[in-house]
C-alpha positions as CSV (number, residue, x, y, z in Angstrom):
1,M,12.9,-38.9,-87.8
2,S,9.6,-40.1,-88.6
3,Y,6.6,-37.5,-88.1
4,G,3.1,-38.2,-88.2
5,P,1.0,-40.8,-86.0
6,L,3.1,-43.3,-83.8
7,P,3.2,-47.0,-84.9
8,K,1.4,-49.2,-82.8
9,K,3.9,-51.7,-82.8
10,I,7.9,-51.2,-82.8
11,E,11.1,-53.5,-82.4
12,P,13.3,-51.9,-80.1
13,R,16.2,-53.6,-80.8
14,K,16.2,-52.9,-84.6
15,L,15.1,-49.2,-84.4
16,A,18.2,-49.1,-81.8
17,E,20.4,-50.6,-84.7
18,W,19.1,-48.3,-87.2
19,E,19.4,-45.4,-84.8
20,T,15.7,-44.3,-85.6
21,A,13.9,-41.3,-84.4
22,L,9.9,-41.0,-84.0
23,A,8.2,-38.3,-83.4
24,G,4.4,-37.6,-83.2
25,T,1.1,-37.9,-80.9
26,A,-0.8,-40.1,-79.1
27,A,-4.1,-39.9,-78.3
28,I,-5.2,-40.3,-74.2
29,A,-8.2,-42.4,-75.6
30,A,-5.8,-45.0,-76.1
31,M,-4.2,-44.8,-73.2
32,P,-7.0,-46.9,-70.6
33,R,-4.8,-46.9,-67.6
34,L,-3.6,-43.1,-67.7
35,A,-7.3,-41.8,-68.8
36,S,-8.7,-43.8,-65.8
37,N,-7.2,-41.5,-63.4
38,L,-8.0,-38.1,-65.3
39,V,-11.3,-36.0,-65.6
40,T,-11.5,-36.6,-69.6
41,D,-9.7,-38.8,-71.9
42,E,-9.8,-35.9,-74.6
43,G,-6.7,-34.6,-76.0
44,V,-3.2,-35.9,-77.3
45,V,0.0,-36.0,-75.9
46,D,3.2,-35.2,-78.0
47,V,6.0,-37.8,-78.3
48,D,9.6,-37.8,-79.5
49,L,11.6,-41.0,-79.0
50,Q,15.1,-41.8,-80.2
51,F,16.2,-45.4,-79.9
52,A,20.3,-45.9,-79.9
53,K,23.0,-48.2,-78.7
54,D,25.2,-46.9,-76.1
55,E,28.7,-47.4,-75.5
56,Q,28.1,-50.4,-73.9
57,N,26.0,-51.7,-77.0
58,L,23.0,-52.1,-75.1
59,C,19.5,-50.9,-76.9
60,I,18.5,-47.9,-75.7
61,L,15.3,-45.6,-76.1
62,T,15.1,-42.1,-74.7
63,G,13.0,-39.0,-75.4
64,H,10.0,-37.2,-73.9
65,A,6.2,-36.8,-73.8
66,H,4.4,-33.6,-72.7
67,G,1.1,-32.6,-72.9
68,S,-1.7,-31.1,-70.5
69,V,-4.5,-33.4,-68.9
70,L,-7.3,-32.6,-66.7
71,M,-7.5,-33.8,-63.2
72,T,-9.7,-33.3,-60.3
73,C,-8.5,-30.7,-57.8
74,Q,-7.9,-32.1,-54.3
75,R,-9.1,-29.1,-52.9
76,C,-12.5,-28.4,-54.7
77,L,-13.0,-31.1,-56.4
78,E,-13.2,-29.4,-59.8
79,P,-11.2,-29.9,-62.9
80,V,-7.7,-29.1,-62.8
81,K,-5.1,-28.5,-65.9
82,V,-2.1,-30.5,-65.4
83,D,1.1,-30.2,-67.6
84,V,2.9,-33.9,-67.9
85,N,5.7,-34.0,-68.6
86,A,7.5,-37.9,-68.8
87,E,11.6,-38.2,-69.6
88,F,12.2,-41.6,-71.2
89,N,15.4,-43.2,-70.3
90,L,15.2,-46.9,-71.1
91,A,17.2,-49.6,-71.7
92,V,16.2,-53.5,-73.2
93,A,16.3,-56.1,-71.4
94,L,15.0,-59.8,-72.3
95,T,14.8,-61.1,-68.5
96,D,14.5,-59.8,-65.4
97,E,18.1,-61.4,-64.4
98,Q,19.1,-58.8,-67.3
99,A,17.7,-56.1,-66.0
100,K,19.2,-56.5,-62.5
101,H,22.4,-55.6,-64.2
102,L,21.9,-52.7,-66.2
103,P,23.8,-49.6,-65.4
104,R,21.3,-47.4,-62.5
105,S,21.4,-44.7,-65.3
106,Y,18.7,-46.6,-67.2
107,D,15.3,-48.1,-66.3
108,P,14.6,-51.5,-67.6
109,L,12.7,-52.1,-70.9
110,I,11.6,-55.8,-70.5
111,I,10.7,-57.4,-73.7
112,E,9.7,-61.0,-74.2
113,T,9.7,-60.7,-77.9
114,D,11.2,-58.9,-80.7
115,E,8.3,-56.5,-80.8
116,I,6.4,-54.3,-78.5
117,E,3.4,-52.3,-78.4
118,L,4.8,-48.7,-78.2
119,L,1.7,-47.2,-76.5
120,P,1.6,-49.1,-73.1
121,V,5.4,-48.1,-72.5
122,I,4.2,-44.0,-73.1
123,E,1.6,-44.7,-71.1
124,D,3.9,-46.0,-67.8
125,E,5.9,-43.1,-68.2
126,L,3.0,-40.5,-68.0
127,M,1.5,-42.2,-65.2
128,L,4.8,-41.9,-63.6
129,S,4.8,-37.9,-64.1
130,L,0.8,-37.4,-62.7
131,P,1.1,-35.4,-59.5
132,L,-0.1,-37.6,-56.7
133,V,-2.1,-34.5,-55.4
134,P,-3.4,-32.6,-58.2
135,Y,-4.8,-29.0,-57.4
136,H,-5.4,-25.5,-58.2
137,D,-2.8,-22.8,-57.1
138,D,-6.1,-20.2,-56.4
139,C,-8.6,-22.3,-55.7
140,S,-10.8,-21.1,-53.0
141,I,-12.0,-23.5,-50.6
142,Q,-15.9,-23.0,-49.6
143,T,-15.6,-23.1,-45.6
144,S,-19.2,-22.3,-44.9
145,F,-22.4,-24.2,-46.3
146,G,-25.8,-23.1,-45.9
147,D,-27.0,-19.4,-46.1
148,A,-25.7,-16.5,-44.2
149,E,-28.5,-16.1,-41.9
150,T,-28.3,-19.6,-40.3
151,A,-24.2,-18.9,-39.7
152,R,-25.3,-15.5,-38.0
153,T,-28.1,-17.1,-36.1
154,Q,-25.1,-19.9,-34.8
155,E,-22.8,-16.9,-33.5
156,E,-25.7,-15.3,-31.5
157,K,-26.6,-18.4,-29.3
158,P,-25.4,-18.1,-26.0
159,N,-22.7,-20.7,-24.8
160,P,-24.1,-23.6,-22.2
161,F,-21.0,-23.4,-20.6
162,S,-20.3,-19.6,-19.4
163,V,-22.1,-20.8,-16.6
164,L,-19.1,-23.0,-15.2
165,A,-16.9,-20.0,-16.2
166,Q,-18.5,-18.0,-13.6
167,L,-18.7,-21.2,-11.2
168,K,-15.1,-21.1,-11.4
169,K,-14.4,-17.6,-11.3
170,A,-16.8,-17.5,-8.4
171,D,-14.5,-20.2,-6.7
172,K,-11.3,-18.5,-6.8
173,S,-12.5,-15.6,-5.0
């Protein structure tokens, strides 16, 4: 198993033949598509990947990535800490046609050359694990705006339609 910084580029088929495992951290700042959904691009994500060949002789990539990110709470619009946990279960395919014939238990990892960049693969899986609507479990939503005096005077104003209610009562009698 290789520990430390993750390589920028990998050859998935060679790593699968050697049954290689990689573990390390990936900076959120190095994943611009993920960072565009976040409040800040600070922090890292821990990544643990295993490359192997399955019983059908397919090159597979399994593992997980986890960490914490800051997103905008959709209730109060303040930053909220969200734990992300992405699971990898990918099979290498060279073409779209080959990807169609993969077992349903695998998601396709389509590669056009022997070497691919690793961070975009991790970034894709992390983006899929983000919540659609992030929010605090206990955020307090502000329901009245302005000072308390203005709210009280609004309550004390007479209802202009109260006259109609009185006419309706008089009509029934």
